[in-house]
C-alpha positions, 0 to 999 in steps of 0.5 A: 475526517474519514476516508473510504477503505481501500478496495482490491483494485487500489492495492498493489503487491510486491515480493518482499523476500524470496527463499527456496521454499516460498516468498513473502508478499507486501501490500501497498498503495501508490500515490495515484490512489491517494490523489484519487481518494483525496479528489473523491473525498474533499474535492480537487480544489480542497487539498494540496501537497508541498514538498520541502527538505528538512535536515537532508530528508525530503518531506511532503505535507498534505493540506486539506481545507477545513472551513476557511483554514488549511490543516496540514499533516506531513511525513518524510520519504525514502528513496526507491530502488529505481528512480531515487528522487521521484520515489522519495517524493512519492513515498513522502506523499503516501506517508503524509496521506497515511497520516490523514488515514488514507490506506492506514488499514494496510498496517493491519495486513497479515503476514503473507507467505506463499509456498514455492509450489504456488509461485515460480522461484528462479535460482532460489532467490528471485520471483517475477510472478504477478500477484493481485488482490482478488478480495479484501474485507475491511472492518473498522479500518482493519483487514479481516479477510484477504485473498491473493491470486498469482496471475502468472500461474492463474491460481489463488495462492493465499487466503486468510481471515481474521477468524482463522488466523492463518492462510490456506 
């Protein structure tokens, strides 16, 4: 079963770490993206999810109806910093969807470094800027091109292609 590639609008960005000279960004998808792709690809009536606990960990299994049978793939999640239980449930669902191949191309993302002149670093350790994917190119389930905009500063802050192997 093949699922469509993620689009720029499907991908969100968060600041992973901050240093005085710049920061590292991380690409991710949220659970709504997974639900939408499942609805689009197999139909709302042909997939389901179920959460369960195993050895103290919260797992989610995602079932997709294939013919007359349900095929299941599962994974566990981790608590989030804001809403621990909800975050853990959402994370386990997203991870189970990765097992189906939804958004797996995110694992091929380049290292995303944004220098301090392209973001607003506070006290040498915090950044509240909003970053968005301007463009993304995916070939063969691998990210081969990526451009990110810092919306707060209204400027492009990262550009990368697989051919050049770096950012500008």
